[in-house]
C-alpha positions in Angstrom: 34.0 7.4 -8.3 36.7 8.6 -6.0 39.3 6.3 -4.5 40.8 6.3 -0.9 42.3 3.4 0.9 43.0 2.5 4.6 45.5 -0.2 4.6 46.6 -2.8 7.2 44.5 -1.9 10.1 43.1 -4.5 12.5 39.6 -5.0 13.8 38.8 -2.5 16.7 41.3 0.0 15.3 40.2 3.6 15.4 41.5 5.3 12.3 40.9 8.8 13.8 39.8 11.7 11.7 40.8 12.2 8.1 39.9 14.3 5.1 38.4 13.0 1.9 37.7 14.6 -1.5 34.0 15.2 -2.0 32.5 12.5 -4.2 31.0 9.0 -4.3 32.8 6.1 -2.7 32.2 2.4 -2.5 33.2 1.2 1.0 34.5 -2.4 0.8 36.6 -4.5 3.2 38.9 -7.1 1.7 40.9 -9.9 3.2 44.4 -9.4 4.6 46.9 -10.0 1.8 44.3 -10.5 -0.9 42.4 -7.5 -2.1 40.3 -9.8 -4.4 38.6 -11.5 -1.5 35.8 -9.2 -0.4 34.9 -9.7 3.3 32.2 -7.0 3.5 30.2 -6.2 0.3 30.3 -2.6 -1.1 28.2 0.1 0.4 28.1 3.3 -1.7 28.3 6.7 0.1 28.4 10.3 -1.1 30.7 12.8 0.6 29.9 16.5 0.5 32.3 19.3 1.1 32.5 20.4 4.7 30.3 17.4 5.8 31.1 15.3 8.9 30.8 11.6 8.5 31.4 8.5 10.6 31.7 4.9 9.3 31.7 2.0 11.7 32.3 -1.6 10.7 30.4 -4.0 12.8 30.1 -7.8 13.4 26.8 -9.5 12.6 24.2 -9.7 15.4 23.7 -13.4 16.2 20.2 -12.6 17.5 19.1 -11.5 14.0 18.7 -14.3 11.5 20.5 -13.5 8.3 22.3 -10.5 9.7 25.7 -9.9 8.1 28.8 -7.9 8.8 28.3 -4.4 7.6 28.7 -0.7 8.1 27.0 1.8 10.3 26.9 5.2 8.6 26.2 8.5 10.3 26.7 12.1 9.2 26.1 15.6 10.5 22.6 15.5 9.1 21.5 12.6 11.2 19.5 13.7 14.2 20.8 12.3 17.6 
């Protein structure tokens, strides 16, 4: 499991583009000031070399019963 961190960014922040080492990652969002409080449960992703990936964190949809905050994941293999 690879490790990468984005620290101290606020909701609606665009982190821009960045490079990551190919591998498997658990995406998790933790509370400000306390990394032990998980706000969004882990989602596991795999990163391939030369792949293009986008991760968007979203609020729950109030129109969908039981919907929770989570991630929208896309990659260069996803048809438009």
